[in-house]
C-alpha positions, 0 to 999 in steps of 0.5 A: 483484542487478543495478545496476538493482535496486540503483538501484530499491531506493535510490530507494525507500528515499530516497522512504520516508526523505523521506516519514518526514521529512515525517511527522515534521516535521508532528508540529510540536513534536517534533524527530527526530534523523537516526538516528531518521529512518533507523531508522524508514525502515529499519523501514518498508522492511523491513516493506514487504519482508515485506508484499510477500513475504506478499502474493506467497505468498497470491496463489501459494497461491490459484494466482493471479499477481496480488495481490488486495484479499482478499490485502491484507485477509488480510495486515491481519487481525492489526491490527483497526484496519488491517483495518477501515480496509482493509475500509472503503476496499475497500467505498468502491472497490467502490461507486465502481466500480459507480457508474462501470459504471452511469453508463457503461451508462446513457450507452451505453444513452441513445446507442442 
């Protein structure tokens, strides 16, 4: 692993640690020790590594170089709540993209 990769990994872990700390702080009446924050950070980081490898494998299996929304949906299939949330968000993004395309097309047609 290169020095640049190590630095990127450390910066990513620091960002996750900061976010975990903010989320725990938002819970209000509970206090979390440094060890708990570190454990949650490490767990989240390792889970992200697993997700990234799985997503790459799904794309590679489909003979693609790019991870798609369908790969993410496949990854989330074991968690019903997460799967439903991702499906809703995916539909929202699709609607927004269609609306932007329609608006762009309408604007283009009105100029002609």
